[in-house]
N, C-alpha and C positions, 0 to 999 in steps of 0.2 A: 465716293459716289454721292450724288444728291438723291433726294426722295423722288424727283422726277425721273432720274435715270433708273432707280430701283423699280418704279412703276412700269417703265418701258421694258425693263428686263423681264418682269413677270408676264407682261402681255405678249411681247414680241420676241423675247430673247431665247437663247439656246441653253438647255440644261442637259446634264449627263444622264438623266433618267426621264422616263415618260411619266406623266401625271395628268389625271383628268382635271384636277383643280389645284390652283396655287393660291395661298392666302398670305397676306402680309400682316405681321404683328410688329409693333413698334414699341421699344422701350426708350428710356432717356439716353441710352448709349449705343443701341444696336437696332438694326432691322433684321427681322427673322422671317424667312420665307418658308412656309409649310407646304410640302407636297404630299402625295399619297403615302410615300414610303420614307422620304428623307426630309431633313430640315437643313436650311442653309442660313448661317448667321453672319451678318456683315456689320462690321464696326463703323459707327458714324465718325466722320472726320472732325472730332471735337477735342478740346483741351480744357480740363478743369484743374483745380489745385491738386487733386488726388489721382488724375488720369490724363494720359496724353496719347490720343489716337490721331494727332493732327497731320501726320505725314504717311505716305504709302508704306515706307519702310517700317515705321512703327506699327502700323496696322498689321502688316505681315508678321512682324515679331510677336505681337500679342496673340495673333491667331495660332501661331505655332506653340506659343506658351500655353494657350488654353488647352490645346490637344495634350501637351506634355503633362500638365498638372492634373487634368481630369482623368487621364488614363490610370492614375493611381488607384482609382476606385470605381470607374464607370463601366467596366466590363463590356467594351466594344461599342458603346454608344457613339464615341467620337471617332470618325473615320479618316479625316485628313483635312488638309487646307488646299483649296482650289483657287487658281487665278481667275479673275473676271477680266475679260478682254473686250475692247471696243474695236470693231472692224466694219468699215463702210457704213457707219451710222447705226450699227446694231450692237447688242451686247450679248456675250455668251459666257457661261460658267464652265470652266474646265477646258475651254478651247485652246488650240495651239496657234491660232491665227489672230493677228492684231496686237494692239498695244495693251499691256496690263494696266488697268486703272484701279483695281482693288483686289481684295482677297475675301474668301468666305470659308468658314468652318463648316464642314459637312458632317451631319450627324444622322443616326438612325432616328426615325420618328417614333416616339413612344406614345402610348395610349393616354391622352390627356385626362380621361376619366379615372386613371389610376394614380394621378397625382395625390399625394398624401393629404393636402389641405382639403381637396374635394371629398376624399373618402372620410376624413374626420367629420366634416360637416354633414355627411350622409350617415354618420354613426356606423361606419363599416370598418373601423380600425380597432383591433383587439389588443389586449395586454400582450398576447403572444407576439404580435407584430412589433411592438415596442421592444420586447426582449431580443428578437432577432435583429432589429435595427441596432440596438445597443452593442450586440456582438460584432456586427459589421463595422461600426464606427470605432469600437475599441481596437479591432484588428488594424484598421487604417491608422489610427493614432499611435499605436505601438510601433508601427513601421515608419512613421513620419520623421523627417529630419528634425533633430533637436536644435533649438535656437538658444545660443548662449549670450548673445550681445543684443540687448534690447532695453530701451527706456521704458520701464514698467509703468511710469506715470503718464505716458503719452495718451492714455485713455481719458485723462482729465480734460485735455483740449477737445477731444471728440465729444465728450459728455457736455462740456460747456458751450459747444456750438449751438445748442438749443436756444441760447440767449438771443441769437440773431433773429429768432422768430417771435420773440416776446411781444413786440409792439403789434405785429400783424395779428397774432392770436388774441391779444387783449382787445383789439378793435373788432375782430370778427367772431369771437366767442364771448368772453367777458373778462373783467379785470382780474378775476381770480387766477386766470392762467398765468399772468405775469408774476403774481405772488408765489404760485407754486413753483414756477421755473426758478425764481430767485432762491427760494428755500432749497430746492433740489440741488442747485449748483453749490450752494454753501455747504450742504450736508455731504455732497460728493467730495468736495475738496478736503473736508475734515476727515472723512472716512479714508481717503487715499493716503493722506498724510500719516494717519495712524497705522494703516496696513502696509505701508511701503516696505518695511523690513520683511514681512511675510511674503510679499510679492517678489522681492529680490531673492529671497531664499528659494522660492519656487522656480524662479528662473535658473538659478544655479543647480537645482535638483533635477532639471530636465523636463519640467511641466510646460514650458513654452516650446511649441513645435510648429512646423510648417503645416498648418491645418487647412481646412476647407475655406473657412472665413465667412461663409454665407449659408450656414446650415440651418435652414428652416423648412417648413412643411412643403412649400411650393417647389423646393429643390430636391425632393425625394419622391420616387415612384415606389408603389407597392405592386409587384407584377407576378406573382404575389410576394416574391422575395423583395425586401427593401433594396432600393437602388438610388443612392445619392448621385447628383450630377451638378454641373454649373458652379464650380468653385470660383473664387475671385482670382483672376489672372493679371489684372491691370495694376496691382499695387501689392508688392510683397508684404508690406507692413500690415496690411489688413488681414493677412493669413498668419503672420508670425505672432501668435497670441497664446495666452494661457489656455490649456485644454478646458478649464472651467468656463472661460469666456466663449469658447466654441459651443459647448453643449448647452450653455445658458441660453443661447439664441433659440435653439429648438425647444427647450423647455418653456421659455417665455412665450413662444409662438403657440404652443399647445395650451398654455394657460389662457392666452388671448382668445383662443377658440373654445373656451369653457370646457377644456378637457385636462384639468389639472391631475386627474387620475392617470392619464396616459403619460403626462410629464413626470409624475412621481415614479411610475413603473419604469420609464426609460432610465432615469438617473439612478434609481436603486439598482437596476441590473448592470448598468455601466460601471457603477462604483464597486459592485461585487466582483467584476471581472478585472477592473483596472482602478484601484483605489486612488482617486484624486481629491476626494473629500475625506480627510482623516481625522478631523476634529471640528469643534464648534466654530473656530475662527475661519477655517476654510469653508464651512457651510455659510457663514456670513459673506465671505468673498463671492461665493457662487450666487447668493441672493443679490449682492451688489451688481454683479455682471448681468443678471436678469433685468435689474432696473436700468442699467446702461443700455441694454438692447431695446427695451421699451422706449427709452429716451430717443434713440436713433430712429425708431419707427415713427415716433411722434414728429420728428423733424422732417422726415421724408414725406409724410402726409401733409405737413404744413406747406412744403414746397409744391406739392401737387395741387393743393388748394390755391396757392398763388397763381399757378399757371393754368388752372382749369378754364376751359373755354365756356362751358355752360354752368348755370346756377346749380343744377342737379349734381354735377361732378364736384363742384366746389363744396356743396353741403355734405356730400358723402365723405370727402377727404377730411373735412373739419370734424365730422363725427368720429372718424378714425383717430384723429389727433386727441380728442377727448378721451377715447378709450385707452390709448396708450399712455397718456399723461396720468390718468387715474391708476393704471397698472404700475407705472413707474413709482408713483406716490406710495402705493401699497407695498412694493418691495422695499423702498427706502425706509418707510416707517418701521419695517420689521428688523432693521439693523440695530435698533436700540441706542441710537445716538441723539444727543440733544444739541441743537445749534441755535 
């Protein structure tokens, strides 16, 4: 579908439920239609190096895949996949008449005020919440498929992708950005070379699993029980990761929200239930993965700054870049490596 068709669907189209209001949210890969009780997520017809939604059959496949993967922990949020049909110039979701032009994932609408990032900013998340969340994530991880075949150093390429933003960030922030990025990439490459045997040993020991892949505060509700959702469905490689890499994202996100106390509570409880950090070298690997996750967030915000329509949006995105680059620098400095 196109954005124009989506807009027409919202205003004039048919839905399988009644709703007093419908609101459209847009991400870089999806359109999300919010109703009173349900949410409909439609994948954009796009193709990137890491994602391919370019054909109708592929979008259907990944809608079904999204349902399948998220049912591992989502407790009834994901309801099914509905066809979107065009009939006599109008569009309808779940209809049986007309030509199928796309598909939508139907979900229960959750209370947005219960998203964990909002609750953290409102100082409404407790240590007890982190301990409950740790237990839920441990249960999920213990039952997740173990990955035995994986290039453990593929994280290097993802880390080094930040180099593509160096010129833009140097021009729009300051020259120091380029220097920090060069230093970080050099240190990352040296660290991974040194830690490759440990990472391969962890692969063979079953610490690489089919994870969530995008476990951060915005993808968790507290209702009041913790409820993760919205895992990565479009690229298996992004989910087939070390459990340290998975939980490092959440811990980095909490650190970025100035709640390192909650981050420490989570990882302490997680590790007591499922020991994945058993020695100092594994603690260093965990800190490296936090640096890697901050690196990725820096790149995402750099891309947002590039595509920002207004000056205010660009400035905000660049401020986020600075925050995450500084956080990445903090984690990497703690690794005790000289380069």
